[in-house]
Backbone of each chain as nested JSON, in Angstrom:
{
  "chains": [
    {"id": "A", "residues": [
      {"number": 1, "name": "UNK", "atoms": {"N": [-47.011, 45.874, 107.058], "CA": [-46.771, 45.014, 105.706], "C": [-46.035, 44.083, 105.612]}},
      {"number": 2, "name": "UNK", "atoms": {"N": [-46.147, 42.914, 104.985], "CA": [-45.31, 41.65, 105.199], "C": [-43.654, 41.259, 104.717]}},
      {"number": 3, "name": "UNK", "atoms": {"N": [-44.227, 41.71, 103.534], "CA": [-42.926, 41.225, 102.598], "C": [-42.394, 42.581, 101.998]}},
      {"number": 4, "name": "UNK", "atoms": {"N": [-41.017, 42.497, 101.637], "CA": [-40.154, 43.223, 100.771], "C": [-39.85, 42.529, 99.881]}},
      {"number": 5, "name": "UNK", "atoms": {"N": [-39.996, 43.574, 98.525], "CA": [-39.441, 42.524, 97.112], "C": [-37.982, 42.519, 97.28]}},
      {"number": 6, "name": "UNK", "atoms": {"N": [-37.262, 41.462, 96.909], "CA": [-35.66, 42.14, 97.016], "C": [-35.305, 41.593, 95.879]}},
      {"number": 7, "name": "UNK", "atoms": {"N": [-35.838, 41.312, 94.712], "CA": [-35.546, 41.29, 93.023], "C": [-36.262, 40.24, 92.755]}},
      {"number": 8, "name": "UNK", "atoms": {"N": [-35.809, 40.28, 91.183], "CA": [-37.264, 39.807, 90.32], "C": [-35.797, 38.984, 89.88]}},
      {"number": 9, "name": "UNK", "atoms": {"N": [-35.725, 37.623, 89.618], "CA": [-35.365, 36.765, 88.952], "C": [-35.065, 36.518, 87.362]}},
      {"number": 10, "name": "UNK", "atoms": {"N": [-34.455, 36.291, 86.577], "CA": [-34.96, 35.856, 85.335], "C": [-34.968, 34.089, 85.464]}},
      {"number": 11, "name": "UNK", "atoms": {"N": [-35.584, 33.655, 85.114], "CA": [-35.745, 32.345, 84.481], "C": [-35.078, 31.716, 83.219]}},
      {"number": 12, "name": "UNK", "atoms": {"N": [-34.678, 32.505, 82.466], "CA": [-34.277, 32.071, 81.558], "C": [-33.632, 33.487, 80.708]}},
      {"number": 13, "name": "UNK", "atoms": {"N": [-32.723, 33.55, 79.744], "CA": [-31.899, 35.161, 79.427], "C": [-32.175, 34.59, 77.876]}},
      {"number": 14, "name": "UNK", "atoms": {"N": [-32.875, 35.558, 77.534], "CA": [-33.707, 36.8, 78.274], "C": [-35.014, 36.324, 78.452]}},
      {"number": 15, "name": "UNK", "atoms": {"N": [-35.815, 37.351, 79.7], "CA": [-37.193, 36.661, 80.425], "C": [-37.907, 37.344, 80.764]}},
      {"number": 16, "name": "UNK", "atoms": {"N": [-38.44, 37.6, 79.155], "CA": [-39.39, 38.441, 78.974], "C": [-40.449, 38.801, 80.487]}},
      {"number": 17, "name": "UNK", "atoms": {"N": [-40.892, 37.73, 81.056], "CA": [-42.045, 37.579, 81.708], "C": [-41.234, 38.352, 83.278]}},
      {"number": 18, "name": "UNK", "atoms": {"N": [-39.838, 38.134, 83.9], "CA": [-39.059, 38.944, 84.677], "C": [-39.049, 40.609, 83.95]}},
      {"number": 19, "name": "UNK", "atoms": {"N": [-38.703, 40.885, 82.717], "CA": [-38.721, 41.985, 82.42], "C": [-40.055, 43.217, 82.593]}},
      {"number": 20, "name": "UNK", "atoms": {"N": [-40.804, 42.355, 81.846], "CA": [-42.307, 43.178, 82.477], "C": [-42.822, 42.977, 83.702]}},
      {"number": 21, "name": "UNK", "atoms": {"N": [-42.378, 41.974, 84.46], "CA": [-42.648, 42.312, 86.079], "C": [-41.856, 43.294, 85.989]}},
      {"number": 22, "name": "UNK", "atoms": {"N": [-40.919, 43.558, 86.098], "CA": [-40.257, 44.935, 86.411], "C": [-40.625, 46.149, 85.722]}},
      {"number": 23, "name": "UNK", "atoms": {"N": [-41.178, 45.792, 85.024], "CA": [-42.218, 47.31, 84.393], "C": [-43.284, 47.311, 85.399]}},
      {"number": 24, "name": "UNK", "atoms": {"N": [-44.576, 46.375, 85.748], "CA": [-45.101, 46.778, 85.961], "C": [-45.231, 46.886, 87.867]}},
      {"number": 25, "name": "UNK", "atoms": {"N": [-43.67, 46.838, 88.355], "CA": [-43.508, 47.88, 89.41], "C": [-43.135, 46.654, 90.675]}},
      {"number": 26, "name": "UNK", "atoms": {"N": [-42.081, 45.537, 89.771], "CA": [-42.455, 44.475, 90.989], "C": [-40.227, 45.028, 91.321]}},
      {"number": 27, "name": "UNK", "atoms": {"N": [-40.106, 46.245, 91.867], "CA": [-38.696, 46.236, 92.188], "C": [-38.343, 46.316, 93.569]}},
      {"number": 28, "name": "UNK", "atoms": {"N": [-37.021, 46.106, 93.808], "CA": [-36.44, 45.836, 94.732], "C": [-37.193, 46.9, 95.915]}},
      {"number": 29, "name": "UNK", "atoms": {"N": [-37.356, 46.689, 96.805], "CA": [-37.82, 47.413, 97.95], "C": [-39.312, 48.045, 98.286]}},
      {"number": 30, "name": "UNK", "atoms": {"N": [-39.676, 47.611, 97.208], "CA": [-41.49, 47.614, 97.335], "C": [-41.957, 46.938, 98.195]}},
      {"number": 31, "name": "UNK", "atoms": {"N": [-42.99, 47.274, 98.871], "CA": [-43.559, 46.353, 99.972], "C": [-44.77, 45.331, 98.829]}},
      {"number": 32, "name": "UNK", "atoms": {"N": [-45.453, 44.244, 99.119], "CA": [-46.081, 43.658, 98.663], "C": [-46.514, 42.837, 99.341]}},
      {"number": 33, "name": "UNK", "atoms": {"N": [-48.046, 42.304, 98.858], "CA": [-48.666, 41.612, 100.066], "C": [-49.682, 40.89, 98.746]}},
      {"number": 34, "name": "UNK", "atoms": {"N": [-49.838, 39.709, 99.506], "CA": [-50.531, 38.578, 98.86], "C": [-51.785, 39.138, 99.336]}},
      {"number": 35, "name": "UNK", "atoms": {"N": [-53.222, 39.572, 98.049], "CA": [-54.494, 39.289, 99.054], "C": [-55.325, 38.575, 98.226]}},
      {"number": 36, "name": "UNK", "atoms": {"N": [-54.98, 37.351, 98.225], "CA": [-56.013, 36.223, 97.659], "C": [-55.199, 34.978, 96.603]}},
      {"number": 37, "name": "UNK", "atoms": {"N": [-55.449, 33.546, 97.455], "CA": [-54.74, 33.029, 96.494], "C": [-56.16, 31.834, 95.771]}},
      {"number": 38, "name": "UNK", "atoms": {"N": [-55.261, 30.951, 95.043], "CA": [-56.654, 29.543, 94.647], "C": [-56.242, 28.555, 95.822]}},
      {"number": 39, "name": "UNK", "atoms": {"N": [-57.347, 27.881, 95.595], "CA": [-57.348, 26.67, 97.038], "C": [-56.349, 25.808, 96.841]}},
      {"number": 40, "name": "UNK", "atoms": {"N": [-56.087, 25.728, 97.161], "CA": [-55.235, 23.823, 96.467], "C": [-53.638, 24.481, 96.381]}},
      {"number": 41, "name": "UNK", "atoms": {"N": [-53.605, 25.554, 96.249], "CA": [-52.296, 25.641, 95.666], "C": [-51.927, 25.841, 94.26]}},
      {"number": 42, "name": "UNK", "atoms": {"N": [-53.307, 26.866, 93.962], "CA": [-53.186, 26.903, 92.654], "C": [-53.431, 28.301, 91.969]}},
      {"number": 43, "name": "UNK", "atoms": {"N": [-53.935, 28.208, 90.57], "CA": [-53.187, 29.746, 89.908], "C": [-55.075, 30.381, 89.842]}},
      {"number": 44, "name": "UNK", "atoms": {"N": [-54.677, 31.802, 89.542], "CA": [-53.536, 32.493, 90.035], "C": [-54.02, 32.916, 91.35]}},
      {"number": 45, "name": "UNK", "atoms": {"N": [-52.555, 33.51, 91.655], "CA": [-52.515, 34.939, 93.167], "C": [-52.298, 35.505, 93.153]}},
      {"number": 46, "name": "UNK", "atoms": {"N": [-53.113, 36.611, 94.027], "CA": [-53.469, 37.971, 93.481], "C": [-52.467, 38.863, 94.394]}},
      {"number": 47, "name": "UNK", "atoms": {"N": [-51.814, 39.825, 94.155], "CA": [-51.015, 40.487, 94.661], "C": [-51.278, 42.188, 94.739]}},
      {"number": 48, "name": "UNK", "atoms": {"N": [-51.116, 42.635, 95.893], "CA": [-51.234, 44.056, 95.832], "C": [-49.448, 44.409, 95.753]}},
      {"number": 49, "name": "UNK", "atoms": {"N": [-49.095, 45.158, 95.35], "CA": [-48.137, 46.854, 95.802], "C": [-48.661, 47.988, 95.429]}},
      {"number": 50, "name": "UNK", "atoms": {"N": [-48.585, 48.655, 96.165], "CA": [-49.348, 49.579, 96.909], "C": [-50.817, 49.82, 96.441]}},
      {"number": 51, "name": "UNK", "atoms": {"N": [-51.5, 50.687, 95.774], "CA": [-52.945, 50.357, 95.402], "C": [-53.015, 49.548, 94.586]}},
      {"number": 52, "name": "UNK", "atoms": {"N": [-52.226, 48.799, 93.582], "CA": [-52.506, 47.959, 92.146], "C": [-52.663, 46.78, 92.878]}},
      {"number": 53, "name": "UNK", "atoms": {"N": [-53.444, 45.889, 91.926], "CA": [-53.821, 44.463, 92.258], "C": [-53.19, 44.014, 91.117]}},
      {"number": 54, "name": "UNK", "atoms": {"N": [-52.434, 42.588, 91.019], "CA": [-52.025, 42.279, 89.866], "C": [-52.276, 40.489, 90.185]}},
      {"number": 55, "name": "UNK", "atoms": {"N": [-52.959, 39.777, 89.03], "CA": [-53.131, 38.271, 89.142], "C": [-51.963, 37.492, 88.456]}},
      {"number": 56, "name": "UNK", "atoms": {"N": [-51.352, 37.146, 89.202], "CA": [-49.959, 36.425, 88.682], "C": [-50.284, 34.846, 88.65]}},
      {"number": 57, "name": "UNK", "atoms": {"N": [-49.786, 33.815, 87.828], "CA": [-49.928, 32.448, 87.692], "C": [-48.343, 32.722, 88.785]}},
      {"number": 58, "name": "UNK", "atoms": {"N": [-48.188, 31.249, 89.325], "CA": [-47.112, 30.736, 90.308], "C": [-46.34, 30.504, 89.549]}},
      {"number": 59, "name": "UNK", "atoms": {"N": [-46.067, 30.137, 88.391], "CA": [-44.605, 30.636, 87.607], "C": [-43.89, 31.688, 87.42]}},
      {"number": 60, "name": "UNK", "atoms": {"N": [-44.902, 32.206, 87.767], "CA": [-44.297, 34.029, 87.297], "C": [-43.988, 34.782, 88.644]}},
      {"number": 61, "name": "UNK", "atoms": {"N": [-45.387, 34.352, 89.491], "CA": [-44.361, 35.194, 90.755], "C": [-43.406, 34.169, 91.369]}},
      {"number": 62, "name": "UNK", "atoms": {"N": [-43.459, 33.187, 91.109], "CA": [-42.145, 31.993, 91.635], "C": [-40.878, 33.298, 90.98]}},
      {"number": 63, "name": "UNK", "atoms": {"N": [-40.53, 34.242, 90.35], "CA": [-39.637, 34.754, 89.715], "C": [-39.16, 36.07, 90.617]}},
      {"number": 64, "name": "UNK", "atoms": {"N": [-40.032, 36.4, 91.554], "CA": [-40.107, 37.292, 92.948], "C": [-39.605, 36.853, 94.273]}},
      {"number": 65, "name": "UNK", "atoms": {"N": [-37.765, 37.573, 94.387], "CA": [-37.459, 37.0, 96.059], "C": [-38.012, 37.882, 96.908]}},
      {"number": 66, "name": "UNK", "atoms": {"N": [-38.836, 37.154, 97.802], "CA": [-39.454, 38.677, 99.019], "C": [-38.666, 38.172, 100.044]}},
      {"number": 67, "name": "UNK", "atoms": {"N": [-38.928, 38.935, 101.102], "CA": [-37.735, 39.014, 102.287], "C": [-38.974, 39.277, 103.342]}},
      {"number": 68, "name": "UNK", "atoms": {"N": [-39.136, 38.483, 104.463], "CA": [-39.967, 39.137, 105.784], "C": [-38.746, 38.796, 106.925]}},
      {"number": 69, "name": "UNK", "atoms": {"N": [-39.434, 38.303, 107.892], "CA": [-39.152, 37.793, 108.781], "C": [-40.015, 36.611, 109.212]}},
      {"number": 70, "name": "UNK", "atoms": {"N": [-39.426, 35.298, 110.234], "CA": [-39.449, 34.734, 110.463], "C": [-40.866, 34.557, 111.263]}},
      {"number": 71, "name": "UNK", "atoms": {"N": [-41.436, 35.533, 111.926], "CA": [-42.389, 35.314, 112.828], "C": [-43.877, 35.799, 112.069]}},
      {"number": 72, "name": "UNK", "atoms": {"N": [-43.256, 36.325, 110.928], "CA": [-44.637, 37.023, 110.476], "C": [-44.417, 35.954, 108.544]}},
      {"number": 73, "name": "UNK", "atoms": {"N": [-44.429, 35.007, 108.302], "CA": [-43.933, 34.256, 106.632], "C": [-44.646, 34.172, 106.032]}},
      {"number": 74, "name": "UNK", "atoms": {"N": [-46.017, 35.203, 106.472], "CA": [-48.062, 34.753, 105.976], "C": [-47.817, 36.291, 105.3]}},
      {"number": 75, "name": "UNK", "atoms": {"N": [-47.63, 36.434, 104.255], "CA": [-48.358, 37.811, 103.51], "C": [-49.895, 37.321, 104.0]}},
      {"number": 76, "name": "UNK", "atoms": {"N": [-50.615, 38.355, 104.436], "CA": [-52.003, 37.918, 104.745], "C": [-53.046, 37.641, 103.576]}},
      {"number": 77, "name": "UNK", "atoms": {"N": [-53.576, 36.378, 103.223], "CA": [-54.044, 36.584, 102.221], "C": [-55.819, 36.335, 102.875]}},
      {"number": 78, "name": "UNK", "atoms": {"N": [-56.623, 37.268, 101.909], "CA": [-57.71, 37.568, 102.564], "C": [-58.753, 37.02, 101.11]}},
      {"number": 79, "name": "UNK", "atoms": {"N": [-59.94, 36.717, 101.697], "CA": [-61.077, 36.052, 100.482], "C": [-60.912, 36.881, 99.721]}},
      {"number": 80, "name": "UNK", "atoms": {"N": [-61.339, 38.523, 100.483], "CA": [-62.437, 39.945, 99.532], "C": [-62.259, 40.926, 99.909]}},
      {"number": 81, "name": "UNK", "atoms": {"N": [-60.513, 41.121, 99.262], "CA": [-59.748, 42.336, 99.106], "C": [-60.778, 43.255, 99.066]}}
    ]},
    {"id": "B", "residues": [
      {"number": 1, "name": "UNK", "atoms": {"N": [-37.664, 23.198, 99.968], "CA": [-37.438, 23.56, 101.027], "C": [-38.006, 25.263, 100.666]}},
      {"number": 2, "name": "UNK", "atoms": {"N": [-38.927, 26.1, 101.871], "CA": [-39.391, 26.975, 101.866], "C": [-39.033, 28.631, 101.95]}},
      {"number": 3, "name": "UNK", "atoms": {"N": [-37.911, 28.413, 102.906], "CA": [-37.206, 29.901, 103.185], "C": [-35.732, 29.384, 103.486]}},
      {"number": 4, "name": "UNK", "atoms": {"N": [-35.177, 30.838, 102.977], "CA": [-33.575, 30.683, 103.033], "C": [-33.299, 32.304, 104.325]}},
      {"number": 5, "name": "UNK", "atoms": {"N": [-32.667, 31.257, 105.35], "CA": [-32.097, 32.991, 106.331], "C": [-30.939, 33.505, 105.561]}},
      {"number": 6, "name": "UNK", "atoms": {"N": [-31.76, 35.479, 105.962], "CA": [-30.721, 36.036, 104.676], "C": [-29.848, 36.538, 106.235]}},
      {"number": 7, "name": "UNK", "atoms": {"N": [-30.755, 36.753, 107.132], "CA": [-29.49, 37.128, 108.776], "C": [-30.32, 37.337, 109.751]}},
      {"number": 8, "name": "UNK", "atoms": {"N": [-29.627, 37.64, 110.583], "CA": [-30.437, 37.95, 112.021], "C": [-30.111, 39.193, 112.256]}},
      {"number": 9, "name": "UNK", "atoms": {"N": [-31.206, 40.117, 112.47], "CA": [-31.137, 41.083, 112.803], "C": [-30.949, 41.784, 114.523]}},
      {"number": 10, "name": "UNK", "atoms": {"N": [-29.981, 42.414, 115.069], "CA": [-30.029, 42.666, 116.45], "C": [-31.368, 44.086, 116.722]}},
      {"number": 11, "name": "UNK", "atoms": {"N": [-31.917, 43.664, 117.451], "CA": [-32.818, 44.767, 118.101], "C": [-32.72, 45.55, 119.179]}},
      {"number": 12, "name": "UNK", "atoms": {"N": [-31.26, 45.837, 119.298], "CA": [-30.888, 46.785, 120.305], "C": [-29.376, 46.3, 120.209]}},
      {"number": 13, "name": "UNK", "atoms": {"N": [-28.077, 46.809, 120.557], "CA": [-26.858, 46.672, 120.962], "C": [-26.425, 46.728, 122.241]}},
      {"number": 14, "name": "UNK", "atoms": {"N": [-25.939, 45.885, 122.992], "CA": [-25.708, 44.209, 122.122], "C": [-27.035, 43.542, 121.939]}},
      {"number": 15, "name": "UNK", "atoms": {"N": [-27.162, 42.746, 121.689], "CA": [-28.381, 41.982, 121.742], "C": [-28.394, 40.678, 121.526]}},
      {"number": 16, "name": "UNK", "atoms": {"N": [-28.034, 40.176, 123.115], "CA": [-28.112, 38.344, 123.421], "C": [-28.524, 37.575, 123.029]}},
      {"number": 17, "name": "UNK", "atoms": {"N": [-30.453, 38.093, 122.529], "CA": [-31.388, 37.166, 121.97], "C": [-30.38, 36.585, 120.373]}},
      {"number": 18, "name": "UNK", "atoms": {"N": [-29.679, 38.256, 119.995], "CA": [-30.102, 37.838, 117.794], "C": [-28.661, 36.72, 118.741]}},
      {"number": 19, "name": "UNK", "atoms": {"N": [-27.31, 37.185, 118.951], "CA": [-25.949, 36.589, 119.027], "C": [-26.558, 34.893, 119.46]}},
      {"number": 20, "name": "UNK", "atoms": {"N": [-27.614, 34.899, 120.85], "CA": [-27.654, 33.164, 121.136], "C": [-28.701, 32.627, 119.315]}},
      {"number": 21, "name": "UNK", "atoms": {"N": [-29.427, 33.389, 118.943], "CA": [-29.707, 32.636, 117.864], "C": [-28.882, 32.492, 116.929]}},
      {"number": 22, "name": "UNK", "atoms": {"N": [-27.613, 33.119, 116.481], "CA": [-26.681, 32.767, 115.781], "C": [-25.702, 31.75, 116.202]}},
      {"number": 23, "name": "UNK", "atoms": {"N": [-25.61, 31.583, 117.362], "CA": [-24.597, 30.067, 117.969], "C": [-25.654, 28.96, 117.501]}},
      {"number": 24, "name": "UNK", "atoms": {"N": [-26.636, 29.064, 117.703], "CA": [-27.727, 28.269, 117.736], "C": [-27.851, 27.781, 115.964]}},
      {"number": 25, "name": "UNK", "atoms": {"N": [-27.154, 28.483, 115.251], "CA": [-27.271, 28.041, 113.907], "C": [-28.475, 29.361, 113.207]}},
      {"number": 26, "name": "UNK", "atoms": {"N": [-28.951, 29.437, 113.049], "CA": [-29.478, 31.04, 112.417], "C": [-28.489, 31.627, 111.828]}},
      {"number": 27, "name": "UNK", "atoms": {"N": [-27.886, 31.284, 110.474], "CA": [-26.938, 32.427, 109.78], "C": [-27.589, 32.107, 108.694]}},
      {"number": 28, "name": "UNK", "atoms": {"N": [-26.953, 33.453, 108.161], "CA": [-27.486, 33.348, 106.37], "C": [-27.003, 31.934, 105.959]}},
      {"number": 29, "name": "UNK", "atoms": {"N": [-27.874, 32.034, 104.442], "CA": [-27.806, 30.807, 103.763], "C": [-28.647, 29.519, 103.95]}},
      {"number": 30, "name": "UNK", "atoms": {"N": [-28.833, 29.95, 105.206], "CA": [-29.512, 28.223, 105.914], "C": [-30.718, 28.369, 105.628]}},
      {"number": 31, "name": "UNK", "atoms": {"N": [-31.28, 27.004, 105.613], "CA": [-33.172, 26.934, 105.076], "C": [-32.977, 26.537, 105.983]}},
      {"number": 32, "name": "UNK", "atoms": {"N": [-34.377, 26.822, 106.012], "CA": [-35.515, 27.553, 107.681], "C": [-36.775, 26.785, 107.026]}},
      {"number": 33, "name": "UNK", "atoms": {"N": [-37.485, 26.19, 108.051], "CA": [-39.324, 25.817, 107.544], "C": [-39.925, 25.736, 109.319]}},
      {"number": 34, "name": "UNK", "atoms": {"N": [-40.958, 26.26, 109.004], "CA": [-41.808, 26.479, 110.431], "C": [-42.555, 25.247, 110.031]}},
      {"number": 35, "name": "UNK", "atoms": {"N": [-42.425, 24.192, 111.509], "CA": [-43.371, 23.034, 111.812], "C": [-44.532, 23.155, 111.764]}},
      {"number": 36, "name": "UNK", "atoms": {"N": [-44.411, 23.871, 112.91], "CA": [-45.827, 24.324, 114.125], "C": [-46.005, 25.874, 114.321]}},
      {"number": 37, "name": "UNK", "atoms": {"N": [-47.086, 26.071, 114.428], "CA": [-47.7, 27.133, 114.666], "C": [-48.254, 27.1, 115.818]}},
      {"number": 38, "name": "UNK", "atoms": {"N": [-48.538, 28.268, 117.064], "CA": [-49.303, 28.819, 118.277], "C": [-50.491, 28.882, 117.226]}},
      {"number": 39, "name": "UNK", "atoms": {"N": [-51.574, 28.526, 117.79], "CA": [-53.362, 28.809, 116.952], "C": [-53.561, 30.692, 117.438]}},
      {"number": 40, "name": "UNK", "atoms": {"N": [-54.276, 31.036, 116.6], "CA": [-54.16, 32.862, 116.883], "C": [-53.315, 33.567, 117.035]}},
      {"number": 41, "name": "UNK", "atoms": {"N": [-51.941, 32.982, 115.97], "CA": [-50.858, 34.327, 116.027], "C": [-49.893, 33.857, 117.279]}},
      {"number": 42, "name": "UNK", "atoms": {"N": [-49.941, 33.106, 118.018], "CA": [-49.275, 33.311, 119.475], "C": [-48.047, 32.553, 119.469]}},
      {"number": 43, "name": "UNK", "atoms": {"N": [-47.473, 31.992, 120.807], "CA": [-46.157, 31.931, 120.957], "C": [-46.569, 30.451, 121.218]}},
      {"number": 44, "name": "UNK", "atoms": {"N": [-45.197, 29.656, 121.021], "CA": [-44.236, 29.641, 120.469], "C": [-44.679, 29.525, 119.225]}},
      {"number": 45, "name": "UNK", "atoms": {"N": [-43.701, 29.352, 118.298], "CA": [-43.382, 28.912, 116.648], "C": [-42.353, 27.445, 117.055]}},
      {"number": 46, "name": "UNK", "atoms": {"N": [-42.582, 26.632, 116.296], "CA": [-41.701, 26.052, 116.379], "C": [-40.905, 25.584, 114.482]}},
      {"number": 47, "name": "UNK", "atoms": {"N": [-39.432, 26.19, 114.791], "CA": [-39.185, 26.088, 113.331], "C": [-38.004, 25.098, 113.486]}},
      {"number": 48, "name": "UNK", "atoms": {"N": [-37.324, 24.731, 112.178], "CA": [-36.3, 23.441, 112.185], "C": [-35.594, 24.032, 110.99]}},
      {"number": 49, "name": "UNK", "atoms": {"N": [-34.375, 24.005, 111.393], "CA": [-33.21, 23.781, 111.237], "C": [-32.414, 22.748, 110.609]}},
      {"number": 50, "name": "UNK", "atoms": {"N": [-32.137, 21.811, 109.409], "CA": [-31.473, 20.332, 109.699], "C": [-32.032, 20.018, 110.249]}},
      {"number": 51, "name": "UNK", "atoms": {"N": [-31.433, 19.651, 111.06], "CA": [-32.742, 18.266, 111.776], "C": [-32.82, 18.324, 113.464]}},
      {"number": 52, "name": "UNK", "atoms": {"N": [-32.321, 19.651, 113.296], "CA": [-33.015, 20.272, 114.628], "C": [-33.939, 21.479, 114.666]}},
      {"number": 53, "name": "UNK", "atoms": {"N": [-34.846, 21.483, 116.064], "CA": [-36.045, 21.668, 116.344], "C": [-35.774, 22.947, 116.779]}},
      {"number": 54, "name": "UNK", "atoms": {"N": [-36.387, 24.251, 117.052], "CA": [-36.104, 25.421, 117.836], "C": [-37.962, 25.687, 118.492]}},
      {"number": 55, "name": "UNK", "atoms": {"N": [-38.041, 25.965, 119.516], "CA": [-39.337, 26.178, 119.838], "C": [-39.084, 28.243, 120.171]}},
      {"number": 56, "name": "UNK", "atoms": {"N": [-39.657, 28.763, 119.469], "CA": [-39.564, 30.356, 119.513], "C": [-40.431, 31.004, 119.541]}},
      {"number": 57, "name": "UNK", "atoms": {"N": [-40.02, 32.216, 120.36], "CA": [-41.496, 33.269, 121.121], "C": [-41.37, 33.914, 119.581]}},
      {"number": 58, "name": "UNK", "atoms": {"N": [-42.173, 34.572, 119.042], "CA": [-42.523, 35.439, 118.13], "C": [-41.569, 36.721, 117.795]}},
      {"number": 59, "name": "UNK", "atoms": {"N": [-41.363, 37.254, 119.138], "CA": [-40.262, 38.195, 119.293], "C": [-39.264, 37.764, 118.843]}},
      {"number": 60, "name": "UNK", "atoms": {"N": [-38.39, 36.925, 118.979], "CA": [-37.764, 36.153, 118.609], "C": [-37.635, 35.973, 117.53]}},
      {"number": 61, "name": "UNK", "atoms": {"N": [-38.241, 35.239, 117.049], "CA": [-38.203, 34.637, 115.732], "C": [-38.073, 35.931, 114.37]}},
      {"number": 62, "name": "UNK", "atoms": {"N": [-38.816, 37.303, 115.18], "CA": [-39.076, 38.699, 114.281], "C": [-37.485, 38.612, 114.047]}},
      {"number": 63, "name": "UNK", "atoms": {"N": [-36.548, 38.4, 114.73], "CA": [-35.01, 38.726, 114.036], "C": [-34.816, 37.863, 113.04]}},
      {"number": 64, "name": "UNK", "atoms": {"N": [-35.371, 37.08, 113.187], "CA": [-34.622, 36.307, 111.881], "C": [-35.459, 37.06, 110.543]}},
      {"number": 65, "name": "UNK", "atoms": {"N": [-34.526, 37.46, 109.241], "CA": [-35.194, 37.865, 108.199], "C": [-34.875, 36.893, 107.168]}},
      {"number": 66, "name": "UNK", "atoms": {"N": [-35.566, 36.147, 106.207], "CA": [-35.835, 35.217, 105.674], "C": [-35.994, 35.652, 103.84]}},
      {"number": 67, "name": "UNK", "atoms": {"N": [-35.606, 34.98, 103.152], "CA": [-36.146, 34.88, 101.622], "C": [-36.722, 33.994, 101.545]}},
      {"number": 68, "name": "UNK", "atoms": {"N": [-37.699, 34.227, 100.391], "CA": [-38.391, 32.927, 99.581], "C": [-39.162, 33.835, 98.159]}},
      {"number": 69, "name": "UNK", "atoms": {"N": [-39.85, 32.82, 97.746], "CA": [-40.033, 33.632, 96.56], "C": [-41.978, 34.108, 96.398]}},
      {"number": 70, "name": "UNK", "atoms": {"N": [-42.22, 34.678, 96.222], "CA": [-43.487, 34.995, 95.853], "C": [-44.626, 33.92, 95.763]}},
      {"number": 71, "name": "UNK", "atoms": {"N": [-44.497, 33.31, 95.154], "CA": [-45.385, 32.07, 95.224], "C": [-45.054, 31.069, 95.94]}},
      {"number": 72, "name": "UNK", "atoms": {"N": [-44.911, 31.089, 96.429], "CA": [-44.529, 30.1, 98.431], "C": [-43.972, 30.676, 99.479]}},
      {"number": 73, "name": "UNK", "atoms": {"N": [-44.773, 31.509, 99.54], "CA": [-44.035, 32.793, 101.071], "C": [-44.492, 31.863, 102.405]}},
      {"number": 74, "name": "UNK", "atoms": {"N": [-45.264, 30.511, 102.252], "CA": [-46.051, 29.795, 103.435], "C": [-44.999, 28.652, 103.59]}},
      {"number": 75, "name": "UNK", "atoms": {"N": [-43.602, 28.463, 104.98], "CA": [-42.929, 27.529, 104.653], "C": [-43.806, 26.879, 106.047]}},
      {"number": 76, "name": "UNK", "atoms": {"N": [-44.326, 25.253, 105.41], "CA": [-44.773, 24.409, 105.505], "C": [-45.234, 24.175, 106.934]}},
      {"number": 77, "name": "UNK", "atoms": {"N": [-46.954, 24.659, 107.354], "CA": [-46.667, 24.3, 109.024], "C": [-47.495, 23.138, 108.991]}},
      {"number": 78, "name": "UNK", "atoms": {"N": [-46.797, 22.221, 110.071], "CA": [-47.386, 20.719, 110.032], "C": [-48.322, 20.681, 111.084]}},
      {"number": 79, "name": "UNK", "atoms": {"N": [-49.04, 20.221, 112.151], "CA": [-49.185, 20.097, 113.068], "C": [-48.47, 18.65, 113.769]}},
      {"number": 80, "name": "UNK", "atoms": {"N": [-48.126, 17.957, 113.172], "CA": [-47.316, 17.169, 113.654], "C": [-46.09, 17.078, 112.809]}},
      {"number": 81, "name": "UNK", "atoms": {"N": [-45.063, 17.47, 113.134], "CA": [-43.822, 17.18, 112.009], "C": [-43.067, 15.782, 112.466]}}
    ]}
  ]
}
């Protein structure tokens, strides 16, 4: 596993998007993996927590702070997960 | 900037490599950027802190825990930094 959720940050107060992400399971210490990304850094990106896959806009994903180690900062993006 | 150093972890006690990384400037809250990687996930990887560039083996880099956000977990690797 490549990245661990550190926290979800509020972009504003209140932040319904951040709250919704937490409700969906984006909570500290959960393992997260990027399973697909749009070309050219576009939207959306697909991420997986456990067996659940989510499609997130980058502006949403930007609220999710993750930690990993410098030797593998690349959660594996696979075109056909 | 793409990743911030969270901490350097000791792989053993004592860990001269971890201590040396800290002496070199791998300290919490410093911004770090991957500037080049060997093909096929090999060694070394080149990282930059400020204006200083380091070549690290992956086993060394693995001690450096970084944080970033889910929308850009990819410190930009550039072939000719």
